[in-house]
mmCIF file of the N, C-alpha and C atoms, coordinates in Angstrom:
data_MODEL
# 
_entry.id   MODEL 
# 
loop_
_atom_site.group_PDB 
_atom_site.id 
_atom_site.type_symbol 
_atom_site.label_atom_id 
_atom_site.label_alt_id 
_atom_site.label_comp_id 
_atom_site.label_asym_id 
_atom_site.label_entity_id 
_atom_site.label_seq_id 
_atom_site.pdbx_PDB_ins_code 
_atom_site.Cartn_x 
_atom_site.Cartn_y 
_atom_site.Cartn_z 
_atom_site.occupancy 
_atom_site.B_iso_or_equiv 
_atom_site.pdbx_formal_charge 
_atom_site.auth_seq_id 
_atom_site.auth_comp_id 
_atom_site.auth_asym_id 
_atom_site.auth_atom_id 
_atom_site.pdbx_PDB_model_num 
ATOM 1   N N  . UNK A 1 1  ? 39.093 47.916 123.842 1.00 0.00 ? 1  UNK A N  1 
ATOM 2   C CA . UNK A 1 1  ? 39.336 47.870 122.819 1.00 0.00 ? 1  UNK A CA 1 
ATOM 3   C C  . UNK A 1 1  ? 37.946 48.549 121.809 1.00 0.00 ? 1  UNK A C  1 
ATOM 4   N N  . UNK A 1 2  ? 38.048 49.651 121.237 1.00 0.00 ? 2  UNK A N  1 
ATOM 5   C CA . UNK A 1 2  ? 36.722 49.460 120.108 1.00 0.00 ? 2  UNK A CA 1 
ATOM 6   C C  . UNK A 1 2  ? 37.495 49.409 118.419 1.00 0.00 ? 2  UNK A C  1 
ATOM 7   N N  . UNK A 1 3  ? 36.566 49.337 117.896 1.00 0.00 ? 3  UNK A N  1 
ATOM 8   C CA . UNK A 1 3  ? 36.735 49.285 116.749 1.00 0.00 ? 3  UNK A CA 1 
ATOM 9   C C  . UNK A 1 3  ? 35.475 50.044 115.849 1.00 0.00 ? 3  UNK A C  1 
ATOM 10  N N  . UNK A 1 4  ? 35.759 51.221 114.772 1.00 0.00 ? 4  UNK A N  1 
ATOM 11  C CA . UNK A 1 4  ? 34.970 52.002 114.539 1.00 0.00 ? 4  UNK A CA 1 
ATOM 12  C C  . UNK A 1 4  ? 34.501 50.916 112.957 1.00 0.00 ? 4  UNK A C  1 
ATOM 13  N N  . UNK A 1 5  ? 33.233 51.033 112.565 1.00 0.00 ? 5  UNK A N  1 
ATOM 14  C CA . UNK A 1 5  ? 32.775 49.992 111.241 1.00 0.00 ? 5  UNK A CA 1 
ATOM 15  C C  . UNK A 1 5  ? 33.629 51.136 110.354 1.00 0.00 ? 5  UNK A C  1 
ATOM 16  N N  . UNK A 1 6  ? 34.802 50.439 109.118 1.00 0.00 ? 6  UNK A N  1 
ATOM 17  C CA . UNK A 1 6  ? 35.483 50.724 108.418 1.00 0.00 ? 6  UNK A CA 1 
ATOM 18  C C  . UNK A 1 6  ? 34.391 51.328 107.340 1.00 0.00 ? 6  UNK A C  1 
ATOM 19  N N  . UNK A 1 7  ? 33.416 50.616 107.059 1.00 0.00 ? 7  UNK A N  1 
ATOM 20  C CA . UNK A 1 7  ? 32.723 50.876 105.499 1.00 0.00 ? 7  UNK A CA 1 
ATOM 21  C C  . UNK A 1 7  ? 32.025 52.221 106.216 1.00 0.00 ? 7  UNK A C  1 
ATOM 22  N N  . UNK A 1 8  ? 31.672 52.300 107.485 1.00 0.00 ? 8  UNK A N  1 
ATOM 23  C CA . UNK A 1 8  ? 31.014 53.479 107.771 1.00 0.00 ? 8  UNK A CA 1 
ATOM 24  C C  . UNK A 1 8  ? 31.570 54.937 107.978 1.00 0.00 ? 8  UNK A C  1 
ATOM 25  N N  . UNK A 1 9  ? 33.415 55.102 108.704 1.00 0.00 ? 9  UNK A N  1 
ATOM 26  C CA . UNK A 1 9  ? 34.182 55.801 108.853 1.00 0.00 ? 9  UNK A CA 1 
ATOM 27  C C  . UNK A 1 9  ? 34.716 56.273 108.142 1.00 0.00 ? 9  UNK A C  1 
ATOM 28  N N  . UNK A 1 10 ? 35.240 55.532 106.734 1.00 0.00 ? 10 UNK A N  1 
ATOM 29  C CA . UNK A 1 10 ? 36.182 55.757 106.125 1.00 0.00 ? 10 UNK A CA 1 
ATOM 30  C C  . UNK A 1 10 ? 35.574 57.180 104.683 1.00 0.00 ? 10 UNK A C  1 
ATOM 31  N N  . UNK A 1 11 ? 34.135 56.542 104.863 1.00 0.00 ? 11 UNK A N  1 
ATOM 32  C CA . UNK A 1 11 ? 33.664 57.838 103.722 1.00 0.00 ? 11 UNK A CA 1 
ATOM 33  C C  . UNK A 1 11 ? 33.532 58.830 104.404 1.00 0.00 ? 11 UNK A C  1 
ATOM 34  N N  . UNK A 1 12 ? 33.347 58.777 106.048 1.00 0.00 ? 12 UNK A N  1 
ATOM 35  C CA . UNK A 1 12 ? 33.065 60.128 106.420 1.00 0.00 ? 12 UNK A CA 1 
ATOM 36  C C  . UNK A 1 12 ? 34.218 61.087 106.906 1.00 0.00 ? 12 UNK A C  1 
ATOM 37  N N  . UNK A 1 13 ? 35.635 59.949 107.289 1.00 0.00 ? 13 UNK A N  1 
ATOM 38  C CA . UNK A 1 13 ? 36.934 60.943 106.971 1.00 0.00 ? 13 UNK A CA 1 
ATOM 39  C C  . UNK A 1 13 ? 37.409 61.163 105.345 1.00 0.00 ? 13 UNK A C  1 
ATOM 40  N N  . UNK A 1 14 ? 37.382 60.620 104.449 1.00 0.00 ? 14 UNK A N  1 
ATOM 41  C CA . UNK A 1 14 ? 37.856 60.823 103.256 1.00 0.00 ? 14 UNK A CA 1 
ATOM 42  C C  . UNK A 1 14 ? 36.544 62.443 102.746 1.00 0.00 ? 14 UNK A C  1 
ATOM 43  N N  . UNK A 1 15 ? 35.168 62.325 103.348 1.00 0.00 ? 15 UNK A N  1 
ATOM 44  C CA . UNK A 1 15 ? 34.541 63.380 102.862 1.00 0.00 ? 15 UNK A CA 1 
ATOM 45  C C  . UNK A 1 15 ? 34.965 64.702 103.611 1.00 0.00 ? 15 UNK A C  1 
ATOM 46  N N  . UNK A 1 16 ? 35.842 64.630 104.476 1.00 0.00 ? 16 UNK A N  1 
ATOM 47  C CA . UNK A 1 16 ? 36.058 65.540 105.337 1.00 0.00 ? 16 UNK A CA 1 
ATOM 48  C C  . UNK A 1 16 ? 37.441 66.611 104.497 1.00 0.00 ? 16 UNK A C  1 
ATOM 49  N N  . UNK A 1 17 ? 38.162 65.485 103.688 1.00 0.00 ? 17 UNK A N  1 
ATOM 50  C CA . UNK A 1 17 ? 39.385 66.004 103.261 1.00 0.00 ? 17 UNK A CA 1 
ATOM 51  C C  . UNK A 1 17 ? 40.673 66.412 103.839 1.00 0.00 ? 17 UNK A C  1 
ATOM 52  N N  . UNK A 1 18 ? 40.094 65.894 105.292 1.00 0.00 ? 18 UNK A N  1 
ATOM 53  C CA . UNK A 1 18 ? 41.353 65.615 106.115 1.00 0.00 ? 18 UNK A CA 1 
ATOM 54  C C  . UNK A 1 18 ? 42.778 64.479 105.695 1.00 0.00 ? 18 UNK A C  1 
ATOM 55  N N  . UNK A 1 19 ? 43.716 64.728 105.664 1.00 0.00 ? 19 UNK A N  1 
ATOM 56  C CA . UNK A 1 19 ? 44.981 63.497 106.111 1.00 0.00 ? 19 UNK A CA 1 
ATOM 57  C C  . UNK A 1 19 ? 45.278 62.883 106.943 1.00 0.00 ? 19 UNK A C  1 
ATOM 58  N N  . UNK A 1 20 ? 45.295 61.662 107.535 1.00 0.00 ? 20 UNK A N  1 
ATOM 59  C CA . UNK A 1 20 ? 45.304 61.210 108.699 1.00 0.00 ? 20 UNK A CA 1 
ATOM 60  C C  . UNK A 1 20 ? 45.960 62.049 109.807 1.00 0.00 ? 20 UNK A C  1 
ATOM 61  N N  . UNK A 1 21 ? 47.256 62.642 109.504 1.00 0.00 ? 21 UNK A N  1 
ATOM 62  C CA . UNK A 1 21 ? 48.108 63.304 110.195 1.00 0.00 ? 21 UNK A CA 1 
ATOM 63  C C  . UNK A 1 21 ? 47.361 64.759 110.897 1.00 0.00 ? 21 UNK A C  1 
ATOM 64  N N  . UNK A 1 22 ? 46.495 65.019 109.878 1.00 0.00 ? 22 UNK A N  1 
ATOM 65  C CA . UNK A 1 22 ? 45.746 66.110 110.249 1.00 0.00 ? 22 UNK A CA 1 
ATOM 66  C C  . UNK A 1 22 ? 44.448 66.232 110.935 1.00 0.00 ? 22 UNK A C  1 
ATOM 67  N N  . UNK A 1 23 ? 43.555 64.674 111.321 1.00 0.00 ? 23 UNK A N  1 
ATOM 68  C CA . UNK A 1 23 ? 42.953 64.499 111.844 1.00 0.00 ? 23 UNK A CA 1 
ATOM 69  C C  . UNK A 1 23 ? 43.711 64.299 113.265 1.00 0.00 ? 23 UNK A C  1 
ATOM 70  N N  . UNK A 1 24 ? 44.685 63.190 113.361 1.00 0.00 ? 24 UNK A N  1 
ATOM 71  C CA . UNK A 1 24 ? 45.745 62.768 114.502 1.00 0.00 ? 24 UNK A CA 1 
ATOM 72  C C  . UNK A 1 24 ? 45.478 64.651 115.361 1.00 0.00 ? 24 UNK A C  1 
ATOM 73  N N  . UNK A 1 25 ? 46.029 65.170 114.758 1.00 0.00 ? 25 UNK A N  1 
ATOM 74  C CA . UNK A 1 25 ? 46.033 66.344 115.213 1.00 0.00 ? 25 UNK A CA 1 
ATOM 75  C C  . UNK A 1 25 ? 45.297 67.020 116.042 1.00 0.00 ? 25 UNK A C  1 
ATOM 76  N N  . UNK A 1 26 ? 44.333 66.801 114.796 1.00 0.00 ? 26 UNK A N  1 
ATOM 77  C CA . UNK A 1 26 ? 42.803 67.930 115.512 1.00 0.00 ? 26 UNK A CA 1 
ATOM 78  C C  . UNK A 1 26 ? 42.280 66.828 116.544 1.00 0.00 ? 26 UNK A C  1 
ATOM 79  N N  . UNK A 1 27 ? 42.580 65.783 116.857 1.00 0.00 ? 27 UNK A N  1 
ATOM 80  C CA . UNK A 1 27 ? 41.839 64.538 117.515 1.00 0.00 ? 27 UNK A CA 1 
ATOM 81  C C  . UNK A 1 27 ? 42.585 64.737 119.198 1.00 0.00 ? 27 UNK A C  1 
ATOM 82  N N  . UNK A 1 28 ? 44.231 65.269 118.867 1.00 0.00 ? 28 UNK A N  1 
ATOM 83  C CA . UNK A 1 28 ? 44.999 65.191 119.740 1.00 0.00 ? 28 UNK A CA 1 
ATOM 84  C C  . UNK A 1 28 ? 45.181 63.474 120.573 1.00 0.00 ? 28 UNK A C  1 
ATOM 85  N N  . UNK A 1 29 ? 45.377 62.881 119.102 1.00 0.00 ? 29 UNK A N  1 
ATOM 86  C CA . UNK A 1 29 ? 45.792 61.796 118.872 1.00 0.00 ? 29 UNK A CA 1 
ATOM 87  C C  . UNK A 1 29 ? 46.746 61.117 118.440 1.00 0.00 ? 29 UNK A C  1 
ATOM 88  N N  . UNK A 1 30 ? 47.737 59.961 118.447 1.00 0.00 ? 30 UNK A N  1 
ATOM 89  C CA . UNK A 1 30 ? 49.205 59.657 117.801 1.00 0.00 ? 30 UNK A CA 1 
ATOM 90  C C  . UNK A 1 30 ? 48.441 59.600 116.267 1.00 0.00 ? 30 UNK A C  1 
ATOM 91  N N  . UNK A 1 31 ? 49.479 60.137 115.536 1.00 0.00 ? 31 UNK A N  1 
ATOM 92  C CA . UNK A 1 31 ? 48.962 59.345 114.035 1.00 0.00 ? 31 UNK A CA 1 
ATOM 93  C C  . UNK A 1 31 ? 48.589 57.970 113.897 1.00 0.00 ? 31 UNK A C  1 
ATOM 94  N N  . UNK A 1 32 ? 49.359 57.035 114.266 1.00 0.00 ? 32 UNK A N  1 
ATOM 95  C CA . UNK A 1 32 ? 48.706 55.946 114.245 1.00 0.00 ? 32 UNK A CA 1 
ATOM 96  C C  . UNK A 1 32 ? 47.852 55.604 115.031 1.00 0.00 ? 32 UNK A C  1 
ATOM 97  N N  . UNK A 1 33 ? 47.357 56.010 115.662 1.00 0.00 ? 33 UNK A N  1 
ATOM 98  C CA . UNK A 1 33 ? 45.817 55.608 116.524 1.00 0.00 ? 33 UNK A CA 1 
ATOM 99  C C  . UNK A 1 33 ? 45.191 56.334 114.908 1.00 0.00 ? 33 UNK A C  1 
ATOM 100 N N  . UNK A 1 34 ? 45.077 57.464 115.077 1.00 0.00 ? 34 UNK A N  1 
ATOM 101 C CA . UNK A 1 34 ? 44.059 58.332 113.398 1.00 0.00 ? 34 UNK A CA 1 
ATOM 102 C C  . UNK A 1 34 ? 44.353 57.091 112.759 1.00 0.00 ? 34 UNK A C  1 
ATOM 103 N N  . UNK A 1 35 ? 45.392 56.534 112.011 1.00 0.00 ? 35 UNK A N  1 
ATOM 104 C CA . UNK A 1 35 ? 44.803 55.324 110.428 1.00 0.00 ? 35 UNK A CA 1 
ATOM 105 C C  . UNK A 1 35 ? 44.592 54.265 111.722 1.00 0.00 ? 35 UNK A C  1 
ATOM 106 N N  . UNK A 1 36 ? 44.637 53.269 112.770 1.00 0.00 ? 36 UNK A N  1 
ATOM 107 C CA . UNK A 1 36 ? 43.804 52.111 112.855 1.00 0.00 ? 36 UNK A CA 1 
ATOM 108 C C  . UNK A 1 36 ? 42.525 52.805 113.341 1.00 0.00 ? 36 UNK A C  1 
ATOM 109 N N  . UNK A 1 37 ? 41.760 54.168 113.382 1.00 0.00 ? 37 UNK A N  1 
ATOM 110 C CA . UNK A 1 37 ? 40.817 53.949 113.949 1.00 0.00 ? 37 UNK A CA 1 
ATOM 111 C C  . UNK A 1 37 ? 39.730 53.923 112.439 1.00 0.00 ? 37 UNK A C  1 
ATOM 112 N N  . UNK A 1 38 ? 40.593 54.927 111.081 1.00 0.00 ? 38 UNK A N  1 
ATOM 113 C CA . UNK A 1 38 ? 39.726 55.008 109.971 1.00 0.00 ? 38 UNK A CA 1 
ATOM 114 C C  . UNK A 1 38 ? 40.216 53.592 109.452 1.00 0.00 ? 38 UNK A C  1 
ATOM 115 N N  . UNK A 1 39 ? 40.735 52.884 109.608 1.00 0.00 ? 39 UNK A N  1 
ATOM 116 C CA . UNK A 1 39 ? 40.962 51.096 108.650 1.00 0.00 ? 39 UNK A CA 1 
ATOM 117 C C  . UNK A 1 39 ? 40.395 50.681 109.544 1.00 0.00 ? 39 UNK A C  1 
ATOM 118 N N  . UNK A 1 40 ? 39.434 51.115 110.552 1.00 0.00 ? 40 UNK A N  1 
ATOM 119 C CA . UNK A 1 40 ? 38.344 49.810 111.051 1.00 0.00 ? 40 UNK A CA 1 
ATOM 120 C C  . UNK A 1 40 ? 39.248 49.030 112.589 1.00 0.00 ? 40 UNK A C  1 
ATOM 121 N N  . UNK A 1 41 ? 40.568 49.605 112.715 1.00 0.00 ? 41 UNK A N  1 
ATOM 122 C CA . UNK A 1 41 ? 41.432 48.376 113.954 1.00 0.00 ? 41 UNK A CA 1 
ATOM 123 C C  . UNK A 1 41 ? 41.050 49.101 115.229 1.00 0.00 ? 41 UNK A C  1 
ATOM 124 N N  . UNK A 1 42 ? 41.482 48.545 116.321 1.00 0.00 ? 42 UNK A N  1 
ATOM 125 C CA . UNK A 1 42 ? 41.140 48.889 117.765 1.00 0.00 ? 42 UNK A CA 1 
ATOM 126 C C  . UNK A 1 42 ? 41.913 50.012 117.898 1.00 0.00 ? 42 UNK A C  1 
ATOM 127 N N  . UNK A 1 43 ? 41.670 50.554 118.656 1.00 0.00 ? 43 UNK A N  1 
ATOM 128 C CA . UNK A 1 43 ? 41.860 52.101 119.804 1.00 0.00 ? 43 UNK A CA 1 
ATOM 129 C C  . UNK A 1 43 ? 41.059 52.161 120.928 1.00 0.00 ? 43 UNK A C  1 
ATOM 130 N N  . UNK A 1 44 ? 41.396 52.456 121.629 1.00 0.00 ? 44 UNK A N  1 
ATOM 131 C CA . UNK A 1 44 ? 40.956 52.665 123.058 1.00 0.00 ? 44 UNK A CA 1 
ATOM 132 C C  . UNK A 1 44 ? 39.727 53.905 122.565 1.00 0.00 ? 44 UNK A C  1 
ATOM 133 N N  . UNK A 1 45 ? 38.919 53.157 123.587 1.00 0.00 ? 45 UNK A N  1 
ATOM 134 C CA . UNK A 1 45 ? 37.551 54.019 124.277 1.00 0.00 ? 45 UNK A CA 1 
ATOM 135 C C  . UNK A 1 45 ? 37.705 55.884 124.355 1.00 0.00 ? 45 UNK A C  1 
ATOM 136 N N  . UNK A 1 46 ? 38.424 56.220 124.550 1.00 0.00 ? 46 UNK A N  1 
ATOM 137 C CA . UNK A 1 46 ? 39.029 57.999 125.516 1.00 0.00 ? 46 UNK A CA 1 
ATOM 138 C C  . UNK A 1 46 ? 39.505 57.895 123.339 1.00 0.00 ? 46 UNK A C  1 
ATOM 139 N N  . UNK A 1 47 ? 40.109 57.130 122.715 1.00 0.00 ? 47 UNK A N  1 
ATOM 140 C CA . UNK A 1 47 ? 40.915 58.184 121.353 1.00 0.00 ? 47 UNK A CA 1 
ATOM 141 C C  . UNK A 1 47 ? 39.316 57.505 120.780 1.00 0.00 ? 47 UNK A C  1 
ATOM 142 N N  . UNK A 1 48 ? 38.590 56.758 121.093 1.00 0.00 ? 48 UNK A N  1 
ATOM 143 C CA . UNK A 1 48 ? 37.446 56.888 119.830 1.00 0.00 ? 48 UNK A CA 1 
ATOM 144 C C  . UNK A 1 48 ? 36.722 58.062 120.032 1.00 0.00 ? 48 UNK A C  1 
ATOM 145 N N  . UNK A 1 49 ? 36.586 58.184 120.653 1.00 0.00 ? 49 UNK A N  1 
ATOM 146 C CA . UNK A 1 49 ? 35.764 59.367 121.207 1.00 0.00 ? 49 UNK A CA 1 
ATOM 147 C C  . UNK A 1 49 ? 36.408 60.842 121.098 1.00 0.00 ? 49 UNK A C  1 
ATOM 148 N N  . UNK A 1 50 ? 37.761 60.439 121.024 1.00 0.00 ? 50 UNK A N  1 
ATOM 149 C CA . UNK A 1 50 ? 38.435 61.706 120.578 1.00 0.00 ? 50 UNK A CA 1 
ATOM 150 C C  . UNK A 1 50 ? 38.404 61.883 118.789 1.00 0.00 ? 50 UNK A C  1 
ATOM 151 N N  . UNK A 1 51 ? 38.066 61.094 118.468 1.00 0.00 ? 51 UNK A N  1 
ATOM 152 C CA . UNK A 1 51 ? 38.341 61.011 116.601 1.00 0.00 ? 51 UNK A CA 1 
ATOM 153 C C  . UNK A 1 51 ? 37.415 61.724 116.576 1.00 0.00 ? 51 UNK A C  1 
ATOM 154 N N  . UNK A 1 52 ? 35.735 60.638 117.179 1.00 0.00 ? 52 UNK A N  1 
ATOM 155 C CA . UNK A 1 52 ? 34.658 60.465 116.367 1.00 0.00 ? 52 UNK A CA 1 
ATOM 156 C C  . UNK A 1 52 ? 34.258 62.541 116.967 1.00 0.00 ? 52 UNK A C  1 
ATOM 157 N N  . UNK A 1 53 ? 34.654 63.260 117.810 1.00 0.00 ? 53 UNK A N  1 
ATOM 158 C CA . UNK A 1 53 ? 34.396 64.463 118.372 1.00 0.00 ? 53 UNK A CA 1 
ATOM 159 C C  . UNK A 1 53 ? 35.102 65.068 117.057 1.00 0.00 ? 53 UNK A C  1 
ATOM 160 N N  . UNK A 1 54 ? 36.250 64.624 116.380 1.00 0.00 ? 54 UNK A N  1 
ATOM 161 C CA . UNK A 1 54 ? 36.901 65.402 115.335 1.00 0.00 ? 54 UNK A CA 1 
ATOM 162 C C  . UNK A 1 54 ? 36.484 65.521 114.405 1.00 0.00 ? 54 UNK A C  1 
ATOM 163 N N  . UNK A 1 55 ? 35.448 64.255 113.720 1.00 0.00 ? 55 UNK A N  1 
ATOM 164 C CA . UNK A 1 55 ? 34.871 63.978 113.182 1.00 0.00 ? 55 UNK A CA 1 
ATOM 165 C C  . UNK A 1 55 ? 33.537 64.598 112.789 1.00 0.00 ? 55 UNK A C  1 
ATOM 166 N N  . UNK A 1 56 ? 33.166 65.115 113.839 1.00 0.00 ? 56 UNK A N  1 
ATOM 167 C CA . UNK A 1 56 ? 31.673 65.503 114.196 1.00 0.00 ? 56 UNK A CA 1 
ATOM 168 C C  . UNK A 1 56 ? 30.707 64.486 113.881 1.00 0.00 ? 56 UNK A C  1 
ATOM 169 N N  . UNK A 1 57 ? 31.174 63.126 114.477 1.00 0.00 ? 57 UNK A N  1 
ATOM 170 C CA . UNK A 1 57 ? 29.742 61.965 114.156 1.00 0.00 ? 57 UNK A CA 1 
ATOM 171 C C  . UNK A 1 57 ? 29.686 61.449 115.647 1.00 0.00 ? 57 UNK A C  1 
ATOM 172 N N  . UNK A 1 58 ? 28.518 60.698 115.872 1.00 0.00 ? 58 UNK A N  1 
ATOM 173 C CA . UNK A 1 58 ? 28.307 60.062 116.695 1.00 0.00 ? 58 UNK A CA 1 
ATOM 174 C C  . UNK A 1 58 ? 29.138 58.719 117.228 1.00 0.00 ? 58 UNK A C  1 
ATOM 175 N N  . UNK A 1 59 ? 29.739 58.693 118.011 1.00 0.00 ? 59 UNK A N  1 
ATOM 176 C CA . UNK A 1 59 ? 30.764 57.130 117.864 1.00 0.00 ? 59 UNK A CA 1 
ATOM 177 C C  . UNK A 1 59 ? 29.848 56.117 117.832 1.00 0.00 ? 59 UNK A C  1 
ATOM 178 N N  . UNK A 1 60 ? 28.677 56.102 118.738 1.00 0.00 ? 60 UNK A N  1 
ATOM 179 C CA . UNK A 1 60 ? 28.024 55.035 119.177 1.00 0.00 ? 60 UNK A CA 1 
ATOM 180 C C  . UNK A 1 60 ? 27.382 54.410 117.613 1.00 0.00 ? 60 UNK A C  1 
ATOM 181 N N  . UNK A 1 61 ? 27.772 55.040 116.402 1.00 0.00 ? 61 UNK A N  1 
ATOM 182 C CA . UNK A 1 61 ? 26.699 54.777 115.607 1.00 0.00 ? 61 UNK A CA 1 
ATOM 183 C C  . UNK A 1 61 ? 27.536 54.212 114.587 1.00 0.00 ? 61 UNK A C  1 
ATOM 184 N N  . UNK A 1 62 ? 28.966 54.350 114.724 1.00 0.00 ? 62 UNK A N  1 
ATOM 185 C CA . UNK A 1 62 ? 29.862 54.020 113.851 1.00 0.00 ? 62 UNK A CA 1 
ATOM 186 C C  . UNK A 1 62 ? 30.788 52.683 115.034 1.00 0.00 ? 62 UNK A C  1 
ATOM 187 N N  . UNK A 1 63 ? 30.667 52.440 115.553 1.00 0.00 ? 63 UNK A N  1 
ATOM 188 C CA . UNK A 1 63 ? 31.501 51.455 116.186 1.00 0.00 ? 63 UNK A CA 1 
ATOM 189 C C  . UNK A 1 63 ? 30.713 49.976 116.515 1.00 0.00 ? 63 UNK A C  1 
ATOM 190 N N  . UNK A 1 64 ? 32.242 49.200 116.002 1.00 0.00 ? 64 UNK A N  1 
ATOM 191 C CA . UNK A 1 64 ? 31.270 48.208 115.823 1.00 0.00 ? 64 UNK A CA 1 
ATOM 192 C C  . UNK A 1 64 ? 31.099 47.154 117.466 1.00 0.00 ? 64 UNK A C  1 
ATOM 193 N N  . UNK A 1 65 ? 29.940 46.414 117.765 1.00 0.00 ? 65 UNK A N  1 
ATOM 194 C CA . UNK A 1 65 ? 29.429 46.083 119.119 1.00 0.00 ? 65 UNK A CA 1 
ATOM 195 C C  . UNK A 1 65 ? 30.786 44.996 119.038 1.00 0.00 ? 65 UNK A C  1 
ATOM 196 N N  . UNK A 1 66 ? 31.786 45.029 120.378 1.00 0.00 ? 66 UNK A N  1 
ATOM 197 C CA . UNK A 1 66 ? 32.517 44.594 121.402 1.00 0.00 ? 66 UNK A CA 1 
ATOM 198 C C  . UNK A 1 66 ? 32.115 42.828 121.246 1.00 0.00 ? 66 UNK A C  1 
ATOM 199 N N  . UNK A 1 67 ? 33.109 41.835 121.099 1.00 0.00 ? 67 UNK A N  1 
ATOM 200 C CA . UNK A 1 67 ? 32.509 40.995 120.957 1.00 0.00 ? 67 UNK A CA 1 
ATOM 201 C C  . UNK A 1 67 ? 32.706 40.094 122.572 1.00 0.00 ? 67 UNK A C  1 
ATOM 202 N N  . UNK A 1 68 ? 31.851 39.126 122.528 1.00 0.00 ? 68 UNK A N  1 
ATOM 203 C CA . UNK A 1 68 ? 31.227 38.702 123.922 1.00 0.00 ? 68 UNK A CA 1 
ATOM 204 C C  . UNK A 1 68 ? 32.150 37.463 124.194 1.00 0.00 ? 68 UNK A C  1 
ATOM 205 N N  . UNK A 1 69 ? 33.078 38.049 124.954 1.00 0.00 ? 69 UNK A N  1 
ATOM 206 C CA . UNK A 1 69 ? 34.437 36.539 125.662 1.00 0.00 ? 69 UNK A CA 1 
ATOM 207 C C  . UNK A 1 69 ? 33.467 35.679 126.395 1.00 0.00 ? 69 UNK A C  1 
# 
């Protein structure tokens, strides 16, 4: 699972002018997934990529480094 840095992705999301449901539809993900992504909560790698594409951002620059177990 991956997390976007909330302090980075939220301003991009807000600047896009999209509502969460619109981002979800544009990215092809569930509403809850889009909500989790823009709030810095865990999403799967494929969904992170879809959301990044929809927002026209480089996902790698917006993701939190995964925790080392």
